Chimera marker file (.cmm) of the C-alpha trace (Angstrom):
<marker_set name="trace">
<marker id="1" x="52.566" y="-48.346" z="233.637" r="1" g="1" b="0" radius="0.5"/>
<marker id="2" x="53.978" y="-44.882" z="233.664" r="1" g="1" b="0" radius="0.5"/>
<marker id="3" x="55.813" y="-43.858" z="230.410" r="1" g="1" b="0" radius="0.5"/>
<marker id="4" x="58.234" y="-41.129" z="229.486" r="1" g="1" b="0" radius="0.5"/>
<marker id="5" x="59.623" y="-39.978" z="226.053" r="1" g="1" b="0" radius="0.5"/>
<marker id="6" x="62.923" y="-38.284" z="226.340" r="1" g="1" b="0" radius="0.5"/>
<marker id="7" x="62.487" y="-36.488" z="223.016" r="1" g="1" b="0" radius="0.5"/>
<marker id="8" x="66.255" y="-35.864" z="222.364" r="1" g="1" b="0" radius="0.5"/>
<marker id="9" x="67.019" y="-34.735" z="225.945" r="1" g="1" b="0" radius="0.5"/>
<marker id="10" x="69.089" y="-37.938" z="226.376" r="1" g="1" b="0" radius="0.5"/>
<marker id="11" x="71.995" y="-39.310" z="224.246" r="1" g="1" b="0" radius="0.5"/>
<marker id="12" x="71.611" y="-42.738" z="225.652" r="1" g="1" b="0" radius="0.5"/>
<marker id="13" x="67.875" y="-43.555" z="225.989" r="1" g="1" b="0" radius="0.5"/>
<marker id="14" x="64.837" y="-42.748" z="224.014" r="1" g="1" b="0" radius="0.5"/>
<marker id="15" x="62.020" y="-44.134" z="226.395" r="1" g="1" b="0" radius="0.5"/>
<marker id="16" x="61.416" y="-44.989" z="229.848" r="1" g="1" b="0" radius="0.5"/>
<marker id="17" x="58.674" y="-47.057" z="231.577" r="1" g="1" b="0" radius="0.5"/>
<marker id="18" x="58.027" y="-47.555" z="235.160" r="1" g="1" b="0" radius="0.5"/>
<marker id="19" x="55.910" y="-50.228" z="236.836" r="1" g="1" b="0" radius="0.5"/>
<marker id="20" x="54.911" y="-48.909" z="240.504" r="1" g="1" b="0" radius="0.5"/>
<marker id="21" x="53.646" y="-52.300" z="241.503" r="1" g="1" b="0" radius="0.5"/>
<marker id="22" x="56.965" y="-54.197" z="240.780" r="1" g="1" b="0" radius="0.5"/>
<marker id="23" x="59.321" y="-51.296" z="241.006" r="1" g="1" b="0" radius="0.5"/>
<marker id="24" x="60.828" y="-52.082" z="237.701" r="1" g="1" b="0" radius="0.5"/>
<marker id="25" x="62.293" y="-49.387" z="235.502" r="1" g="1" b="0" radius="0.5"/>
<marker id="26" x="62.353" y="-50.093" z="231.804" r="1" g="1" b="0" radius="0.5"/>
<marker id="27" x="64.865" y="-47.938" z="229.716" r="1" g="1" b="0" radius="0.5"/>
<marker id="28" x="65.049" y="-48.349" z="225.793" r="1" g="1" b="0" radius="0.5"/>
<marker id="29" x="68.474" y="-47.298" z="224.702" r="1" g="1" b="0" radius="0.5"/>
<marker id="30" x="69.123" y="-45.861" z="221.285" r="1" g="1" b="0" radius="0.5"/>
<marker id="31" x="71.755" y="-48.543" z="220.392" r="1" g="1" b="0" radius="0.5"/>
<marker id="32" x="69.816" y="-51.325" z="219.258" r="1" g="1" b="0" radius="0.5"/>
<marker id="33" x="67.050" y="-50.564" z="220.202" r="1" g="1" b="0" radius="0.5"/>
<marker id="34" x="67.619" y="-52.406" z="223.353" r="1" g="1" b="0" radius="0.5"/>
<marker id="35" x="65.327" y="-52.301" z="226.475" r="1" g="1" b="0" radius="0.5"/>
<marker id="36" x="66.897" y="-53.116" z="229.851" r="1" g="1" b="0" radius="0.5"/>
<marker id="37" x="64.775" y="-53.775" z="233.001" r="1" g="1" b="0" radius="0.5"/>
<marker id="38" x="66.173" y="-52.402" z="236.293" r="1" g="1" b="0" radius="0.5"/>
<marker id="39" x="64.708" y="-53.939" z="239.389" r="1" g="1" b="0" radius="0.5"/>
<marker id="40" x="63.863" y="-52.410" z="242.878" r="1" g="1" b="0" radius="0.5"/>
<marker id="41" x="63.856" y="-48.859" z="241.544" r="1" g="1" b="0" radius="0.5"/>
<marker id="42" x="62.032" y="-46.545" z="243.880" r="1" g="1" b="0" radius="0.5"/>
<marker id="43" x="59.301" y="-44.408" z="242.124" r="1" g="1" b="0" radius="0.5"/>
<marker id="44" x="61.064" y="-41.180" z="243.509" r="1" g="1" b="0" radius="0.5"/>
<marker id="45" x="64.075" y="-42.140" z="241.316" r="1" g="1" b="0" radius="0.5"/>
<marker id="46" x="61.806" y="-42.498" z="238.216" r="1" g="1" b="0" radius="0.5"/>
<marker id="47" x="60.489" y="-39.023" z="238.957" r="1" g="1" b="0" radius="0.5"/>
<marker id="48" x="63.866" y="-37.625" z="239.192" r="1" g="1" b="0" radius="0.5"/>
<marker id="49" x="65.064" y="-39.192" z="236.051" r="1" g="1" b="0" radius="0.5"/>
<marker id="50" x="62.079" y="-37.975" z="233.928" r="1" g="1" b="0" radius="0.5"/>
<marker id="51" x="62.472" y="-34.413" z="235.368" r="1" g="1" b="0" radius="0.5"/>
<marker id="52" x="66.384" y="-34.252" z="235.403" r="1" g="1" b="0" radius="0.5"/>
<marker id="53" x="67.904" y="-31.780" z="232.960" r="1" g="1" b="0" radius="0.5"/>
<marker id="54" x="70.642" y="-34.169" z="232.685" r="1" g="1" b="0" radius="0.5"/>
<marker id="55" x="69.005" y="-37.649" z="232.368" r="1" g="1" b="0" radius="0.5"/>
<marker id="56" x="72.241" y="-39.515" z="231.310" r="1" g="1" b="0" radius="0.5"/>
<marker id="57" x="74.119" y="-38.623" z="234.453" r="1" g="1" b="0" radius="0.5"/>
<marker id="58" x="71.081" y="-39.876" z="236.471" r="1" g="1" b="0" radius="0.5"/>
<marker id="59" x="71.054" y="-43.107" z="234.458" r="1" g="1" b="0" radius="0.5"/>
<marker id="60" x="74.808" y="-43.760" z="234.713" r="1" g="1" b="0" radius="0.5"/>
<marker id="61" x="75.104" y="-43.062" z="238.564" r="1" g="1" b="0" radius="0.5"/>
<marker id="62" x="71.865" y="-43.652" z="240.005" r="1" g="1" b="0" radius="0.5"/>
<marker id="63" x="70.368" y="-46.349" z="237.776" r="1" g="1" b="0" radius="0.5"/>
<marker id="64" x="72.992" y="-48.414" z="236.221" r="1" g="1" b="0" radius="0.5"/>
<marker id="65" x="75.425" y="-48.351" z="238.993" r="1" g="1" b="0" radius="0.5"/>
<marker id="66" x="72.859" y="-49.231" z="241.695" r="1" g="1" b="0" radius="0.5"/>
<marker id="67" x="70.314" y="-51.578" z="240.302" r="1" g="1" b="0" radius="0.5"/>
<marker id="68" x="70.254" y="-55.218" z="239.051" r="1" g="1" b="0" radius="0.5"/>
<marker id="69" x="69.179" y="-55.402" z="235.536" r="1" g="1" b="0" radius="0.5"/>
<marker id="70" x="68.101" y="-57.741" z="232.700" r="1" g="1" b="0" radius="0.5"/>
<marker id="71" x="67.641" y="-57.250" z="228.996" r="1" g="1" b="0" radius="0.5"/>
<marker id="72" x="64.087" y="-57.400" z="227.701" r="1" g="1" b="0" radius="0.5"/>
<marker id="73" x="62.971" y="-58.662" z="224.294" r="1" g="1" b="0" radius="0.5"/>
<marker id="74" x="61.044" y="-57.298" z="222.333" r="1" g="1" b="0" radius="0.5"/>
<marker id="75" x="62.240" y="-53.698" z="222.953" r="1" g="1" b="0" radius="0.5"/>
<marker id="76" x="59.681" y="-51.656" z="224.887" r="1" g="1" b="0" radius="0.5"/>
<marker id="77" x="58.058" y="-48.954" z="222.998" r="1" g="1" b="0" radius="0.5"/>
<marker id="78" x="55.686" y="-46.295" z="224.191" r="1" g="1" b="0" radius="0.5"/>
<marker id="79" x="51.967" y="-46.815" z="223.705" r="1" g="1" b="0" radius="0.5"/>
<marker id="80" x="50.278" y="-44.770" z="221.004" r="1" g="1" b="0" radius="0.5"/>
<marker id="81" x="47.477" y="-42.771" z="222.281" r="1" g="1" b="0" radius="0.5"/>
<marker id="82" x="46.798" y="-40.608" z="219.166" r="1" g="1" b="0" radius="0.5"/>
<marker id="83" x="43.572" y="-42.320" z="218.457" r="1" g="1" b="0" radius="0.5"/>
<marker id="84" x="41.999" y="-40.961" z="221.696" r="1" g="1" b="0" radius="0.5"/>
<marker id="85" x="40.304" y="-37.565" z="221.065" r="1" g="1" b="0" radius="0.5"/>
<link id1="1" id2="2" r="1" g="1" b="0" radius="0.2"/>
<link id1="2" id2="3" r="1" g="1" b="0" radius="0.2"/>
<link id1="3" id2="4" r="1" g="1" b="0" radius="0.2"/>
<link id1="4" id2="5" r="1" g="1" b="0" radius="0.2"/>
<link id1="5" id2="6" r="1" g="1" b="0" radius="0.2"/>
<link id1="6" id2="7" r="1" g="1" b="0" radius="0.2"/>
<link id1="7" id2="8" r="1" g="1" b="0" radius="0.2"/>
<link id1="8" id2="9" r="1" g="1" b="0" radius="0.2"/>
<link id1="9" id2="10" r="1" g="1" b="0" radius="0.2"/>
<link id1="10" id2="11" r="1" g="1" b="0" radius="0.2"/>
<link id1="11" id2="12" r="1" g="1" b="0" radius="0.2"/>
<link id1="12" id2="13" r="1" g="1" b="0" radius="0.2"/>
<link id1="13" id2="14" r="1" g="1" b="0" radius="0.2"/>
<link id1="14" id2="15" r="1" g="1" b="0" radius="0.2"/>
<link id1="15" id2="16" r="1" g="1" b="0" radius="0.2"/>
<link id1="16" id2="17" r="1" g="1" b="0" radius="0.2"/>
<link id1="17" id2="18" r="1" g="1" b="0" radius="0.2"/>
<link id1="18" id2="19" r="1" g="1" b="0" radius="0.2"/>
<link id1="19" id2="20" r="1" g="1" b="0" radius="0.2"/>
<link id1="20" id2="21" r="1" g="1" b="0" radius="0.2"/>
<link id1="21" id2="22" r="1" g="1" b="0" radius="0.2"/>
<link id1="22" id2="23" r="1" g="1" b="0" radius="0.2"/>
<link id1="23" id2="24" r="1" g="1" b="0" radius="0.2"/>
<link id1="24" id2="25" r="1" g="1" b="0" radius="0.2"/>
<link id1="25" id2="26" r="1" g="1" b="0" radius="0.2"/>
<link id1="26" id2="27" r="1" g="1" b="0" radius="0.2"/>
<link id1="27" id2="28" r="1" g="1" b="0" radius="0.2"/>
<link id1="28" id2="29" r="1" g="1" b="0" radius="0.2"/>
<link id1="29" id2="30" r="1" g="1" b="0" radius="0.2"/>
<link id1="30" id2="31" r="1" g="1" b="0" radius="0.2"/>
<link id1="31" id2="32" r="1" g="1" b="0" radius="0.2"/>
<link id1="32" id2="33" r="1" g="1" b="0" radius="0.2"/>
<link id1="33" id2="34" r="1" g="1" b="0" radius="0.2"/>
<link id1="34" id2="35" r="1" g="1" b="0" radius="0.2"/>
<link id1="35" id2="36" r="1" g="1" b="0" radius="0.2"/>
<link id1="36" id2="37" r="1" g="1" b="0" radius="0.2"/>
<link id1="37" id2="38" r="1" g="1" b="0" radius="0.2"/>
<link id1="38" id2="39" r="1" g="1" b="0" radius="0.2"/>
<link id1="39" id2="40" r="1" g="1" b="0" radius="0.2"/>
<link id1="40" id2="41" r="1" g="1" b="0" radius="0.2"/>
<link id1="41" id2="42" r="1" g="1" b="0" radius="0.2"/>
<link id1="42" id2="43" r="1" g="1" b="0" radius="0.2"/>
<link id1="43" id2="44" r="1" g="1" b="0" radius="0.2"/>
<link id1="44" id2="45" r="1" g="1" b="0" radius="0.2"/>
<link id1="45" id2="46" r="1" g="1" b="0" radius="0.2"/>
<link id1="46" id2="47" r="1" g="1" b="0" radius="0.2"/>
<link id1="47" id2="48" r="1" g="1" b="0" radius="0.2"/>
<link id1="48" id2="49" r="1" g="1" b="0" radius="0.2"/>
<link id1="49" id2="50" r="1" g="1" b="0" radius="0.2"/>
<link id1="50" id2="51" r="1" g="1" b="0" radius="0.2"/>
<link id1="51" id2="52" r="1" g="1" b="0" radius="0.2"/>
<link id1="52" id2="53" r="1" g="1" b="0" radius="0.2"/>
<link id1="53" id2="54" r="1" g="1" b="0" radius="0.2"/>
<link id1="54" id2="55" r="1" g="1" b="0" radius="0.2"/>
<link id1="55" id2="56" r="1" g="1" b="0" radius="0.2"/>
<link id1="56" id2="57" r="1" g="1" b="0" radius="0.2"/>
<link id1="57" id2="58" r="1" g="1" b="0" radius="0.2"/>
<link id1="58" id2="59" r="1" g="1" b="0" radius="0.2"/>
<link id1="59" id2="60" r="1" g="1" b="0" radius="0.2"/>
<link id1="60" id2="61" r="1" g="1" b="0" radius="0.2"/>
<link id1="61" id2="62" r="1" g="1" b="0" radius="0.2"/>
<link id1="62" id2="63" r="1" g="1" b="0" radius="0.2"/>
<link id1="63" id2="64" r="1" g="1" b="0" radius="0.2"/>
<link id1="64" id2="65" r="1" g="1" b="0" radius="0.2"/>
<link id1="65" id2="66" r="1" g="1" b="0" radius="0.2"/>
<link id1="66" id2="67" r="1" g="1" b="0" radius="0.2"/>
<link id1="67" id2="68" r="1" g="1" b="0" radius="0.2"/>
<link id1="68" id2="69" r="1" g="1" b="0" radius="0.2"/>
<link id1="69" id2="70" r="1" g="1" b="0" radius="0.2"/>
<link id1="70" id2="71" r="1" g="1" b="0" radius="0.2"/>
<link id1="71" id2="72" r="1" g="1" b="0" radius="0.2"/>
<link id1="72" id2="73" r="1" g="1" b="0" radius="0.2"/>
<link id1="73" id2="74" r="1" g="1" b="0" radius="0.2"/>
<link id1="74" id2="75" r="1" g="1" b="0" radius="0.2"/>
<link id1="75" id2="76" r="1" g="1" b="0" radius="0.2"/>
<link id1="76" id2="77" r="1" g="1" b="0" radius="0.2"/>
<link id1="77" id2="78" r="1" g="1" b="0" radius="0.2"/>
<link id1="78" id2="79" r="1" g="1" b="0" radius="0.2"/>
<link id1="79" id2="80" r="1" g="1" b="0" radius="0.2"/>
<link id1="80" id2="81" r="1" g="1" b="0" radius="0.2"/>
<link id1="81" id2="82" r="1" g="1" b="0" radius="0.2"/>
<link id1="82" id2="83" r="1" g="1" b="0" radius="0.2"/>
<link id1="83" id2="84" r="1" g="1" b="0" radius="0.2"/>
<link id1="84" id2="85" r="1" g="1" b="0" radius="0.2"/>
</marker_set>
């Protein structure tokens, strides 16, 4: 799974995860935190989202408005790779 941390560039979400095989985009929203899975998201859209200077606009108009979703429990959080040297 590909992962992205928005590190303060988004007011809506903190993390994103993308499963290339199933084309599912996971977004963890600041409110909650709540993770929502969006289905049939092409990989190009995940790339655009993670590289966008305005990720919230991309989320609202390219993800939320166009893809079927479901809430995921527990919330998705990025893996901690700090133990790897």
